[in-house]
ZATORPA-267267 format. One record per residue (C-alpha): x, y, z; chain; residue in one letter. Coordinates in nm, 3 decimals. Example, Ala and Ser with C-alpha at 12.3 -4.5 7.8 and 13.67 -1.06 7.14 Angstrom:
# ZATORPA-267267
1.230 -0.450 0.780 A A;
1.367 -0.106 0.714 A S;
This chain:
# ZATORPA-267267
-0.693 -8.055 2.578 A M;
-0.428 -7.987 2.837 A R;
-0.129 -7.798 2.695 A P;
0.199 -7.973 2.747 A M;
0.505 -7.831 2.909 A R;
0.825 -7.888 2.708 A L;
1.015 -8.019 3.008 A A;
0.743 -8.271 3.086 A A;
0.723 -8.388 2.729 A L;
1.098 -8.433 2.703 A T;
1.097 -8.641 3.020 A T;
0.801 -8.849 2.900 A A;
0.942 -8.918 2.559 A L;
1.279 -9.025 2.692 A T;
1.167 -9.233 2.989 A T;
0.832 -9.388 2.909 A V;
0.792 -9.723 2.734 A L;
1.065 -9.820 2.493 A V;
0.882 -9.985 2.208 A L;
1.146 -10.230 2.103 A G;
1.126 -10.582 1.974 A A;
0.994 -10.605 1.623 A A;
1.144 -10.514 1.281 A A;
1.343 -10.606 0.979 A C;
1.684 -10.615 0.822 A G;
1.901 -10.805 1.067 A G;
2.023 -10.714 1.411 A T;
2.364 -10.611 1.280 A T;
2.209 -10.369 1.035 A K;
2.341 -10.014 1.041 A S;
2.083 -9.762 1.161 A S;
2.153 -9.544 0.859 A V;
2.193 -9.736 0.534 A T;
2.261 -10.087 0.411 A S;
2.601 -9.988 0.272 A A;
2.900 -9.977 0.510 A P;
2.899 -9.628 0.654 A A;
3.212 -9.415 0.642 A Q;
3.304 -9.165 0.912 A P;
3.236 -8.801 0.831 A P;
3.535 -8.647 0.660 A A;
3.555 -8.356 0.903 A S;
3.615 -8.580 1.205 A S;
3.963 -8.664 1.084 A A;
4.055 -8.318 0.959 A A;
4.029 -8.107 1.273 A A;
4.050 -8.125 1.650 A S;
3.769 -8.024 1.880 A A;
3.782 -7.754 2.146 A D;
3.497 -7.833 2.387 A P;
3.544 -7.498 2.561 A N;
3.518 -7.287 2.248 A A;
3.244 -7.024 2.269 A P;
2.942 -7.056 2.043 A I;
2.995 -6.813 1.756 A K;
2.756 -6.522 1.748 A Q;
2.520 -6.455 1.459 A G;
2.526 -6.806 1.313 A L;
2.307 -6.860 1.008 A K;
2.147 -7.202 0.983 A L;
1.917 -7.334 0.710 A A;
1.675 -7.626 0.750 A F;
1.609 -7.814 0.426 A L;
1.321 -8.059 0.484 A P;
1.200 -8.334 0.253 A K;
0.919 -8.103 0.153 A Q;
0.823 -7.758 0.274 A I;
0.451 -7.826 0.333 A N;
0.495 -8.125 0.566 A N;
0.354 -8.034 0.913 A P;
0.603 -8.259 1.091 A Y;
0.897 -8.094 0.913 A M;
0.760 -7.750 0.998 A T;
0.755 -7.838 1.368 A I;
1.119 -7.951 1.346 A V;
1.236 -7.634 1.170 A A;
1.038 -7.401 1.398 A T;
1.196 -7.559 1.707 A A;
1.535 -7.534 1.537 A G;
1.485 -7.162 1.488 A A;
1.386 -7.122 1.853 A E;
1.705 -7.300 1.959 A A;
1.914 -7.079 1.732 A A;
1.768 -6.777 1.908 A G;
1.900 -6.910 2.238 A E;
2.260 -6.884 2.113 A F;
2.202 -6.555 1.925 A Q;
2.184 -6.719 1.586 A G;
1.908 -6.747 1.329 A E;
1.759 -7.030 1.128 A A;
1.524 -7.046 0.832 A K;
1.340 -7.322 0.650 A E;
1.350 -7.357 0.271 A V;
1.273 -7.651 0.048 A G;
1.076 -7.813 -0.232 A P;
0.703 -7.875 -0.237 A S;
0.755 -8.233 -0.353 A D;
0.969 -8.509 -0.203 A A;
1.140 -8.638 -0.517 A S;
1.501 -8.759 -0.506 A A;
1.648 -8.459 -0.685 A S;
1.420 -8.183 -0.559 A S;
1.656 -8.065 -0.285 A Q;
1.963 -8.014 -0.505 A I;
1.888 -7.661 -0.626 A S;
1.820 -7.552 -0.267 A Y;
2.154 -7.688 -0.150 A I;
2.328 -7.498 -0.428 A N;
2.149 -7.174 -0.342 A T;
2.221 -7.206 0.031 A L;
2.586 -7.271 -0.050 A T;
2.603 -6.957 -0.262 A Q;
2.439 -6.760 0.018 A Q;
2.716 -6.869 0.256 A G;
2.518 -7.020 0.543 A H;
2.721 -7.154 0.834 A D;
2.534 -7.484 0.834 A A;
2.279 -7.667 0.623 A I;
2.050 -7.907 0.809 A L;
1.886 -8.156 0.573 A I;
1.630 -8.435 0.589 A S;
1.737 -8.616 0.275 A A;
1.485 -8.745 0.024 A N;
1.759 -8.963 -0.124 A D;
2.089 -9.036 0.054 A P;
2.302 -9.026 -0.259 A N;
2.129 -8.775 -0.489 A A;
2.221 -8.489 -0.255 A V;
2.577 -8.607 -0.192 A C;
2.761 -8.409 -0.460 A G;
2.604 -8.071 -0.376 A P;
2.656 -8.131 -0.004 A L;
3.023 -8.206 -0.063 A Q;
3.056 -7.882 -0.257 A Q;
2.903 -7.699 0.040 A A;
3.149 -7.865 0.277 A R;
3.438 -7.768 0.053 A D;
3.336 -7.407 0.117 A K;
3.343 -7.461 0.495 A G;
2.969 -7.512 0.547 A I;
2.880 -7.774 0.808 A K;
2.622 -8.035 0.712 A I;
2.386 -8.188 0.967 A V;
2.130 -8.442 0.848 A S;
1.823 -8.509 1.059 A Y;
1.523 -8.740 1.037 A D;
1.644 -8.903 0.712 A S;
2.019 -8.937 0.662 A D;
2.235 -8.840 0.369 A A;
2.523 -9.071 0.278 A A;
2.757 -9.050 0.582 A P;
3.054 -8.935 0.375 A E;
2.856 -8.628 0.267 A C;
2.771 -8.482 0.605 A R;
2.924 -8.410 0.946 A D;
2.652 -8.539 1.178 A L;
2.323 -8.726 1.165 A F;
2.063 -8.641 1.429 A I;
1.857 -8.958 1.443 A N;
1.515 -8.928 1.604 A Q;
1.544 -9.278 1.752 A A;
1.744 -9.594 1.705 A D;
1.635 -9.721 1.364 A S;
1.616 -10.083 1.468 A E;
1.406 -9.994 1.769 A E;
1.164 -9.792 1.554 A V;
1.114 -10.068 1.299 A G;
1.079 -10.354 1.544 A R;
0.852 -10.158 1.776 A S;
0.608 -10.081 1.493 A Q;
0.560 -10.449 1.416 A V;
0.529 -10.535 1.783 A K;
0.263 -10.268 1.835 A L;
0.053 -10.385 1.540 A L;
0.093 -10.754 1.628 A A;
-0.044 -10.694 1.978 A E;
-0.355 -10.528 1.834 A M;
-0.433 -10.796 1.572 A I;
-0.351 -11.095 1.790 A G;
-0.040 -11.186 1.586 A H;
-0.258 -11.308 1.297 A K;
-0.352 -11.185 0.952 A G;
-0.234 -11.005 0.641 A E;
-0.067 -10.668 0.689 A I;
0.066 -10.391 0.466 A A;
0.307 -10.101 0.500 A I;
0.228 -9.753 0.368 A L;
0.561 -9.574 0.336 A S;
0.670 -9.230 0.215 A A;
0.900 -9.227 -0.088 A T;
1.078 -9.533 -0.222 A A;
1.419 -9.373 -0.166 A N;
1.372 -9.233 0.186 A A;
1.665 -9.352 0.398 A T;
1.481 -9.370 0.728 A N;
1.171 -9.539 0.586 A Q;
1.371 -9.807 0.407 A N;
1.584 -9.883 0.712 A T;
1.278 -9.915 0.934 A W;
1.104 -10.136 0.680 A I;
1.403 -10.370 0.661 A E;
1.387 -10.416 1.038 A F;
1.010 -10.467 1.018 A M;
1.059 -10.747 0.766 A K;
1.330 -10.906 0.978 A D;
1.109 -10.899 1.285 A E;
0.824 -11.055 1.091 A L;
1.052 -11.349 1.008 A S;
1.052 -11.455 1.374 A K;
0.845 -11.756 1.478 A A;
0.609 -11.550 1.691 A E;
0.481 -11.380 1.372 A Y;
0.433 -11.699 1.167 A K;
0.062 -11.623 1.130 A D;
0.122 -11.269 1.004 A M;
0.197 -11.202 0.637 A K;
0.328 -10.881 0.482 A L;
0.144 -10.860 0.149 A V;
0.250 -10.519 0.020 A K;
0.472 -10.216 0.074 A V;
0.298 -9.916 -0.083 A A;
0.435 -9.565 -0.131 A Y;
0.236 -9.247 -0.080 A G;
0.536 -9.021 -0.150 A D;
0.454 -8.818 0.163 A D;
0.164 -8.665 -0.028 A E;
-0.171 -8.657 0.148 A D;
-0.393 -8.744 -0.148 A Q;
-0.164 -9.012 -0.286 A K;
-0.136 -9.173 0.058 A S;
-0.517 -9.162 0.088 A F;
-0.552 -9.329 -0.254 A T;
-0.286 -9.589 -0.177 A E;
-0.474 -9.683 0.140 A T;
-0.792 -9.730 -0.061 A Q;
-0.601 -9.942 -0.312 A G;
-0.453 -10.166 -0.044 A L;
-0.795 -10.242 0.100 A L;
-0.942 -10.314 -0.240 A Q;
-0.653 -10.538 -0.345 A A;
-0.636 -10.727 -0.015 A Y;
-0.988 -10.770 0.125 A P;
-0.856 -10.986 0.412 A E;
-0.613 -10.718 0.529 A L;
-0.600 -10.693 0.908 A K;
-0.354 -10.413 0.967 A G;
-0.150 -10.128 0.818 A I;
0.172 -9.973 0.943 A I;
0.242 -9.624 0.810 A S;
0.574 -9.496 0.952 A P;
0.526 -9.146 0.812 A T;
0.322 -8.862 0.961 A T;
0.162 -8.772 0.628 A V;
0.079 -9.133 0.543 A G;
-0.067 -9.237 0.878 A V;
-0.296 -8.931 0.892 A A;
-0.417 -8.985 0.534 A A;
-0.477 -9.356 0.598 A A;
-0.671 -9.274 0.915 A A;
-0.884 -9.025 0.725 A R;
-0.975 -9.289 0.468 A Y;
-1.049 -9.556 0.727 A L;
-1.260 -9.322 0.941 A S;
-1.513 -9.279 0.661 A G;
-1.513 -9.634 0.531 A S;
-1.660 -9.972 0.617 A K;
-1.314 -10.077 0.737 A Y;
-1.326 -9.852 1.044 A K;
-1.288 -10.074 1.347 A G;
-1.206 -10.373 1.125 A E;
-0.860 -10.284 0.993 A V;
-0.603 -10.179 1.252 A V;
-0.384 -9.881 1.168 A L;
-0.069 -9.774 1.348 A T;
0.244 -9.585 1.253 A G;
0.429 -9.264 1.329 A L;
0.217 -8.951 1.371 A G;
0.184 -8.635 1.576 A T;
-0.081 -8.610 1.849 A P;
-0.247 -8.309 1.688 A N;
-0.282 -8.491 1.355 A Q;
-0.411 -8.812 1.507 A M;
-0.621 -8.694 1.802 A R;
-0.956 -8.700 1.620 A Q;
-0.891 -9.050 1.484 A F;
-0.800 -9.185 1.827 A V;
-1.110 -9.030 1.979 A K;
-1.345 -9.160 1.709 A D;
-1.206 -9.513 1.737 A G;
-1.030 -9.529 1.400 A T;
-0.684 -9.564 1.558 A V;
-0.607 -9.724 1.893 A E;
-0.233 -9.661 1.926 A K;
0.049 -9.496 1.732 A F;
0.398 -9.375 1.813 A A;
0.646 -9.092 1.760 A L;
0.922 -8.892 1.926 A W;
0.905 -8.520 1.993 A N;
0.979 -8.337 1.663 A P;
1.037 -8.017 1.861 A K;
1.326 -8.183 2.041 A D;
1.462 -8.315 1.710 A L;
1.489 -7.967 1.560 A G;
1.619 -7.821 1.884 A Y;
1.895 -8.082 1.909 A L;
1.990 -8.041 1.542 A A;
2.040 -7.665 1.584 A S;
2.264 -7.704 1.886 A Y;
2.464 -7.975 1.710 A A;
2.517 -7.746 1.410 A A;
2.625 -7.461 1.637 A A;
2.874 -7.687 1.815 A A;
3.018 -7.798 1.481 A L;
3.054 -7.449 1.337 A V;
3.207 -7.320 1.660 A S;
3.464 -7.601 1.676 A G;
3.333 -7.758 1.996 A R;
3.299 -8.087 1.809 A I;
3.415 -8.226 1.475 A T;
3.170 -8.515 1.442 A G;
3.408 -8.780 1.577 A A;
3.274 -9.072 1.778 A E;
3.287 -9.014 2.153 A G;
3.278 -8.634 2.141 A E;
3.016 -8.466 2.359 A T;
2.831 -8.136 2.342 A F;
2.562 -7.961 2.542 A T;
2.228 -7.906 2.368 A A;
2.052 -7.646 2.579 A G;
1.764 -7.787 2.781 A R;
1.828 -8.137 2.641 A L;
2.161 -8.154 2.820 A G;
2.478 -8.333 2.716 A E;
2.479 -8.555 2.408 A R;
2.741 -8.800 2.286 A T;
2.830 -8.864 1.922 A I;
2.815 -9.232 1.831 A G;
2.957 -9.430 1.542 A A;
2.947 -9.270 1.197 A N;
2.864 -8.929 1.336 A G;
2.521 -9.031 1.470 A E;
2.346 -8.866 1.764 A V;
2.027 -9.035 1.882 A I;
1.747 -8.822 2.028 A L;
1.577 -9.101 2.225 A G;
1.321 -9.384 2.217 A P;
0.975 -9.348 2.060 A P;
0.664 -9.305 2.273 A F;
0.321 -9.466 2.237 A T;
0.016 -9.239 2.216 A F;
-0.338 -9.363 2.291 A E;
-0.668 -9.235 2.424 A A;
-0.550 -9.223 2.783 A G;
-0.257 -8.988 2.721 A N;
-0.303 -8.807 2.388 A I;
-0.459 -8.497 2.545 A D;
-0.142 -8.447 2.751 A D;
0.042 -8.343 2.435 A F;
0.012 -8.049 2.198 A D;
0.230 -8.068 1.887 A F;
């Protein structure tokens, strides 16, 4: 395996193949939630000073959906590395399960500890809202990443990719591999995950197009971002739908667990699996023929960007208002879009011909 250089990966993930044209929920759908999003409260309460220096000794805390998720660990580790570049520090804390309420006690503790910013991948957009508001009342900046909190409860959302593009591209990728025909299923994370639900809505909308008239979505299953449950749910899908032709699993835990099940079953080579996974998780399944193609963005860049966004917020360089810009280290200048959203970039397709170019 050839180790990847960060600069090369960033270039590849932001310039190669935009997977866009297949999803669900309507083309006017917000990329965050189905409810009308409200601008972050902080954007109206303060003015930005783009030339303000980054404050020294900033303390950031990453609160992932669950602490033992390899993808989330990559994000937080890169966030800590970024914090070191501006003489700050970042830690990762969180629950071992991805239930809706599991993050609340951690938010409360981090608030009491007086961190400068809490960076959260929300298991439920609304369950965490009250505690996050209490943190903001104490001057703590809130940056959501990967899976958004309700917009009124945070200052910024660092979105790994445009949500519509992610959802539509997943359907397009699977359709190409099954010839636009057959029954398909989706293996999601938790039923309340903001990002998963938004992507799935766009997947369903894309499937309503005429070009997918011979494809039928038979089931959306939930593995709760737990390896064993995702493995069992995959087995259940194949038993319940013997004519199943393909599975989309837009979660790194789910797609790896589904691939593990398929690789040791009679369905290997018969049922097509795609989704969102990391190269290191999926390499063996690509090489043994279980999976042909899957997609993702660079989770290292996601954590890196989130840290710099938090530092810019705390230092007063930005407030979270639409149109503001900030510099995110090696990733360069970024612009804040509507509802406090900053998009990392388009997803990238991994397959046998390129997977050994990447190491994360």
